[in-house]
N, C-alpha and C positions, 0 to 999 in steps of 0.2 A: 680319648674321651669321658665327661664327665662322672663319676659314681653315682650321683642320683639319675643322670638320663642311662646310664648303664642299663639300672636296676629296673626301671621306668620299660627299657627294650626290651631285656630279660621277661618281664610282668605280663607285658602285652603278648607273650607268645605260650601263656598257662593261663587253665582257668582263673576262672574269679574267687574260686571256696579256697583255694592254693596260694592266694597270692601272701599272706599275711606268713606263711611256715616256711616259701621260700626265698620272700624277702630279708627274713630273719637269717636264712643258711647264706645267702649271698653276701648281706653285710658284715657275719661272720667269716666268710670266704676273705674278702679285699681286706681284712685286718690284719688277716694271716698272710705272708709275703708267697706262698708256694700252695696254696690251699685250693686257688681259683681252679686248676684240671682238675683238681679231687669233686668241686663244687661242678664243674661241667657233667665228670662221669654219675656225679651221683642224678642229675637230671634226667640225664640218658636211661638211665636204669628205672626210673621212675616214671617211662614213657613220656618224657618233653624234650624229643633230639633237636625241636624247634629251637628250645630254649639253651639246651646244652650247646648248639651250634654258634648260636648269637655270645655265650659266654665263651669258646673258644676262639671265637674271632678278635673279640676285643681284649683278650688276654694282654699283648704288647702293648695296645694303647692306655690300660689302665693302669700300668707300674711306671710309666714315665717321670713320674712325678716325684720316684721315690732318687733321681739322680740328682735333684737337687738337696740342700743341706735337712735335715729332720724338722729342724725350727718352723719350715717353710710348708712343711707337706700339708699340713690341715689350712691352710688357704690354698695350694694351686692344684690339691685334686679334684676341685669344681672349676666351673666355667664360672663363679659366681662376678669376678672381678671384669670379662668380658659383659656379661652382662648387665652388670652396672652401667660400665662406660656405652653400653648401644642404648640405654633406656636413656642415660643423661643426654647424648645426642640430638636423643629421639625428642624429647621435654625440649630442649631448647631450640632446638630447630622448625619443630611447630609455632611457637611462635611468631614467626619470621612470617611463614605462609609460602606463598611461591618465589621462588628466585630466579630473576632473570637468563641463567645461562648455568652450564657445567663448575665455571671457574669459581663462580659466587660459593656453589655449594662447597666445592673441597675446599674455601679461604676459610667458612664457615665451621665444615670439621676440622678444619686444623685448627683455628683458633679456640676451638673450644677442647680438642684436646691437648694444645699445650698448657690450657688453661688447667686442666684435669690433672697432667704432669706435674704443673708448678704446685698443686696444692699437695701432691702426694710426694713431692720434695720436701717442701716449708712446711709443711703443718703433720696431719692425722699420716702415721704411717700404716700401709697394708701390709708392706713385708717389712721385715727389720733389717737393715743396713751393714748388721758387724758382718754379717759374710757375704761375700760375693757370691752369686748363682754362676758357675761353669759349665757352659753347654760343649761339650763333645762334639765336632764336627767332624761325622764319619764317611763324609761324601768324599771321594778321590781327586787329587786336586789334576787339573789338564790345562796343558799350555798350550796355546797357539802356536802354529807353526806355520 
């Protein structure tokens, strides 16, 4: 989960008069790796058990970006990349209007995504290519017998 959406989800469970104080507490907790559980405990002590449950539930997902190289953390801890792609798909498909069938929609979306990919490869880089992001697959391998 994106940090911004996480903070919004927690703040929805807290009265508005505490929003600034709790938002600051959460932001400080996100900066320090192991402080999120302390933040959840503090929210529970202050009388916000629903907010504390939200923090505890999202702790594993909030720290996924730390498996990538540190220079990428600032960009991948949010969903800005996905939101930008979705916005571009919507903008470019609206100009066409109604599409005759599902296959034409898939062709259009594929062409737009290939265009975006090409722009990222040749032009402005969102993530530097100096280090490769290695994703460790934790799934067990199964063989068909």
